[in-house]
N, C-alpha and C positions, 0 to 999 in steps of 0.2 A: 215380307207379308205381304201376299199377295190381295186382302180383303180391302188395304186401304185404295180409296179413288185415285189417289195419285199411281200407283202401280199399277193400273188398269190403265189410266192415261198411256204411262210408258209401253205399257204392252201394247194396245192398240195403235200407238202411232210408230212404234218398231215393225208390227205386224205389216201394217199398210206400206210403210217405206219398203221393206223387203219384198211385200208383191210387186210394187213398180219396179222394182229393178229389172224382173224377170219377164213385165210383159211391151208390150208396143204402146209407143209413148204416142206418136205422132206419125200419121200416114199423108204423102203428097204425091202427086202425079207433075211430071216435068216432063213436057215433049211426048206425051203419050207413055211413057215408063213410069211403073208405081214404085217409091221409094217407103223405107221405114225406119222407124229409129226405136230401136231394140237393143237391149244390153250393153251400151255406150256404144253401138256402130251403127252406121247406115248401111242398109241391104236394099239392094234394088229388088226387081221383081223375080228375078229367080234364083234370090238368096246369098248374092255375092257381097261381099263386103267389101264396101267402096271407101269407107275409112273410118276409124277409131276415134273415138273421144274419151279418153282414160282419165278426165278431170271431174267427171261426175260421179261415176258409178263408187270408184273408192270412198269418195266424202257421205255419199249415202248409205252405203254399207258400214262406215264407221259410226254415222249418226244412228243407225240401228242398235247396234252392239252398244254403243254407251246407252242407249235407252235400257236396254237388258241391264248393262251391269249397275245402272243408276237402282234398279229395283233393289239390288242385295246389298247397298246402303241406306237400309232402313232405320239401322242402330243408330248410325251418325248422321242428323238430319241437315249439319253443316258441310259434310262432304257429299251426301246426297244431294242438295240444294246446289255447291259448286258444281258438281256432274251434269248436272241438270242445264245450268248455264252454259257450260260448255257445248251441249248436247242443243241447246236453243242456237250457238253461233253455227253449230257444223248444219244444222237443218238449214238456216241462213245462206250457207254455203253450198250447200245441195240444190238449194233453189236455182242459187245465181249460177251455177253450175249447168244445170238443166236447161237455164234459158240460153246461156252461152253456147250449148251443146244444140239447141234447134236456129238458134242464130247461126255458127258452123254451117250446119248442112244447109240452110238455105243459099249462103253466099257461096256455097261451095258448087251448086247448081246454077245461082243465077236467081233468074226469076223462077218463083215457081207459082202453079195454076192452082191447082186444087188441095185445098192445105185442112186437115183434119184432127183434132187432138182426141185422143182416146181417155176415158175416163183415169185413166192409171197415172195419168200426167198430174193430176191433185194429189199424188201420194206425198212428195215432197212437202207440199202445202197443206196437206191433214198431219204429218209428222209434225210439222210444227205448231199446228194448234194445239194438238195434244202435248206436245212438249212444253209450251206455254200453260195449258190447264195444270199439268202434272205441277210447275214450277209455282204457280199461285197456289196450290194445294200444298206444298212442302212446306213455303213460308208461312200459310195460315198455323200449319202444326208448330212451327219454329215461335211465332209470336204467342202463340196459345203456350207453348212448355215456358217462355220468359217471363208470361204473365203470373204462370202458377208459382215460378220460382221468387217471383218479387212479393208476393202473398206469402210465404214463409219466413 
């Protein structure tokens, strides 16, 4: 059901998380050369790959897919609630992976001069926020159904 607000939260979170995979997260300069972190790798100014970081992108992609899968579990709120809980943990892991990715890039080069974040670096954080809002909405629906069952 797309008209439920938790479904909208899950769709928005998944779209924002997926968008942040494909765009530049961080750009910085080191000894006059420009570097950027994009798609799980660090690229220098001419587009050559310096290193890969495979621990960030798969977790973020799994979190986005779990958000989409959670939407279609609307018939069983208990399962939907548990899949959104798993998605919350995946979102936290994707944030930790992104931070590790940025730290790994900075230690790879040593000291970094000019360091700037793009707006897409907040994608995993927004994914976590939307997943939390969806979790609260699903829990609220579940509690409402339990209270109706008590009245009968």
